[in-house]
C-alpha positions in Angstrom: -8.5 117.7 98.7 -11.3 115.2 98.0 -11.7 111.8 99.6 -14.1 109.5 97.7 -15.6 112.3 95.8 -16.4 114.4 98.9 -15.2 117.8 99.9 -12.1 118.0 102.3 -14.5 119.3 105.1 -16.6 116.1 104.8 -13.7 113.8 104.7 -13.0 113.1 108.5 -16.7 112.1 108.8 -16.5 109.9 105.8 -13.6 108.2 107.0 -14.8 107.4 110.6 -16.4 104.2 109.8 -13.3 102.9 108.1 -11.2 103.9 111.1 -13.6 102.6 113.5 -13.5 99.2 111.6 -9.7 99.2 111.7 -9.4 100.0 115.5 -12.1 97.4 116.4 -10.4 94.7 114.3 -7.1 95.7 115.8 -8.5 95.4 119.4 -9.8 91.9 118.6 -6.8 90.5 117.1 -4.5 88.1 119.2 -0.9 89.2 119.3 1.4 86.3 118.3 4.9 87.4 116.8 7.4 90.2 116.6 7.3 92.7 114.0 9.5 92.2 111.0 13.4 93.4 111.0 12.7 95.9 108.2 9.5 97.2 109.3 9.1 101.1 109.3 6.8 103.9 110.6 4.4 105.1 108.1 3.0 108.6 107.7 -0.6 109.3 107.0 0.3 111.9 104.3 -0.1 111.5 100.5 1.6 113.8 97.8 -0.5 113.6 94.4 1.8 112.7 91.5 4.8 111.8 93.6 7.0 108.6 92.6 9.1 107.0 95.2 11.6 104.2 95.5 12.6 102.9 98.7 15.1 100.5 100.2 14.9 99.2 103.6 17.1 96.9 105.6 17.1 95.4 109.1 19.1 92.9 111.1 18.1 91.2 114.4 20.2 89.6 116.8 19.4 87.6 120.0 22.3 86.7 122.3 20.2 83.9 123.9 20.5 81.9 120.7 23.8 82.2 118.4 21.6 81.1 115.4 18.9 83.7 116.1 20.2 86.2 113.7 17.8 87.4 110.8 18.2 89.8 108.0 15.5 91.5 105.8 15.6 93.6 102.8 12.6 95.4 101.3 12.4 97.0 97.9 9.5 99.1 97.0 8.1 101.3 94.2 5.1 103.8 94.8 3.1 106.7 93.5 0.7 109.2 94.7 -2.3 108.4 92.2 -4.6 110.9 93.8 -4.6 113.5 96.6 -5.7 111.0 99.1 -4.2 107.6 97.9 -0.7 106.4 97.8 -0.1 102.7 96.6 3.1 100.7 96.4 4.4 97.6 95.0 7.0 95.7 97.4 9.3 92.8 97.2 10.6 91.6 100.6 13.7 89.3 100.9 14.8 87.6 104.0 17.8 85.6 105.5 16.6 83.2 108.2 18.9 81.7 110.6 21.2 79.1 109.0 19.7 79.9 105.5 20.5 82.0 102.5 18.7 85.2 101.1 15.5 84.3 99.9 12.7 86.5 98.1 9.8 85.7 100.4 6.8 87.7 99.2 5.2 90.4 97.2 3.3 93.1 98.9 0.8 95.7 97.8 0.7 98.7 100.3 -1.9 101.5 100.5 -1.9 104.6 102.3 -5.1 106.6 102.4 -5.0 110.2 103.9 -8.2 111.0 105.7 -7.6 114.6 106.9 -5.8 117.4 105.6 -2.3 117.9 107.0 -2.5 120.3 110.1 -6.4 120.6 109.9 -6.8 118.9 113.2 -4.8 118.3 116.3 -3.9 114.9 114.9 -3.5 114.0 111.1 -5.3 110.7 110.4 -4.8 108.1 107.8 -5.6 104.4 107.0 -3.0 101.7 106.1 -3.9 98.6 104.2 -1.6 95.9 102.8 -1.9 92.6 101.1 1.0 90.1 101.2 1.4 87.5 98.5 3.8 84.8 99.4 6.1 83.3 96.6 6.6 79.9 98.1 3.9 77.7 99.5 5.7 77.4 102.8 4.4 80.9 103.6 1.0 82.2 104.5 -1.0 85.1 102.7 -1.3 88.1 104.8 -3.7 91.1 105.3 -2.7 94.1 107.5 -4.7 97.2 108.2 -5.0 99.8 110.8 -5.0 103.6 111.5 -2.0 105.9 111.3 -1.7 109.0 113.4 0.7 112.1 113.2 0.9 115.1 115.6 3.2 118.2 115.5 4.0 119.7 118.8 6.3 122.5 118.7 9.7 121.2 117.2 8.5 117.6 117.5 6.9 115.3 114.9 5.2 112.3 116.6 3.9 109.3 114.5 2.0 106.2 115.5 0.7 103.2 113.7 -1.6 100.6 115.1 -1.8 97.7 112.7 -3.8 94.4 112.9 -2.4 91.5 110.6 -4.0 88.2 109.6 -2.1 85.3 108.3 -4.0 82.5 106.2 -4.0 80.1 103.3 -1.5 77.7 102.0 -2.5 75.1 104.6 -2.0 77.6 107.6 -4.3 78.2 110.5 -5.5 81.6 110.4 -3.6 83.7 113.0 -3.7 87.3 113.8 -1.2 89.8 115.3 -1.6 93.2 116.8 1.4 95.5 116.6 2.5 99.2 116.7 5.3 101.3 115.5 6.2 104.8 116.6 8.5 107.6 116.5 9.3 111.1 117.6 11.8 113.2 115.7 13.2 116.6 116.3 12.2 118.9 113.3 15.0 121.5 112.5 16.4 123.0 109.5 19.4 120.9 109.6 20.6 117.9 107.4 20.5 115.4 110.1 18.2 115.4 113.1 17.6 113.1 116.2 14.6 111.1 117.5 13.4 107.9 119.0 11.7 105.0 117.5 9.7 102.1 119.0 8.2 98.8 117.6 6.2 96.1 119.5 3.5 93.4 119.8 2.1 92.1 123.1 4.9 91.4 125.3 7.8 92.2 122.9 8.7 95.9 122.9 11.9 97.5 121.4 12.9 101.1 121.7 16.1 103.1 120.7 17.6 106.3 119.3 17.1 107.2 115.6 18.6 109.6 113.2 17.0 111.2 110.3 18.2 113.2 107.2 17.1 114.6 103.9 18.4 116.4 100.8 17.7 117.5 97.2 18.3 115.9 94.0 18.3 118.5 91.3 15.1 120.5 90.7 12.4 117.8 91.3 14.1 115.3 93.3 14.8 114.6 97.0 15.8 111.9 99.2 15.1 111.0 102.9 16.8 108.5 105.1 16.4 107.3 108.7 18.3 104.6 111.0 17.9 103.3 114.2 19.3 100.9 116.8 16.6 99.4 119.0 17.1 97.5 121.9 14.6 94.8 123.6 12.8 96.3 126.4 11.1 93.0 127.7 12.1 89.5 128.1 10.2 88.4 125.2 11.8 90.8 122.6 15.1 90.2 120.6 18.1 91.7 122.4 18.6 94.3 119.6 17.7 95.3 116.1 19.5 97.6 113.5 17.2 99.1 110.9 17.6 101.6 107.9 15.7 103.2 105.4 16.7 105.0 102.1 13.9 106.8 100.0 14.0 108.8 96.8 11.1 110.9 95.8 10.4 112.5 92.4 
């Protein structure tokens, strides 16, 4: 693999300034809100030439407030345009408490694979996303941060640490530092088990997850996962149900 025209062996060194900048930005960000209901755990791996369709859904419930139920749905289309860069166009639809479904924003997601899979103890990637609101009542957004993956025995572990800035459309610039993580059991089975976690500052969610995958003809496959997440701290919602279905060709 080549990264920015450099051989794979030089890729980690070439990527270090980018990762350092992302980590520094994340450490300086001031957390302010909970993660979105349909957020996911990203993997720092890219498959060149792969086309992907994805549907995500999330439902949040907070028993302290009967109106505090939020739904979110995400549709995206992506492609591995090089051996190290995967890009996606995303449409996010939400239903706020007491409101109807509304297309909220368009997003441009990018995953940059910085190391060869399995070459080091931890696979490393960089996530970057630009959020474009469809209504002036929402702010623009920029999200960036490192992604990590480690395989230990039968376990595959992932961690994303992402800093987000909201700005524009008359809003005061604000920042948020969040994380998403998962551990799943790797086995030659159609369905496997694991854990997922999401959080910012004092709001943390944790719960069991199930993962599955299968083939669609000679060149296609699908993957899915779902989780029920419980609030682990006072500032978190009571529980969240999230699911993801992904088609790859």
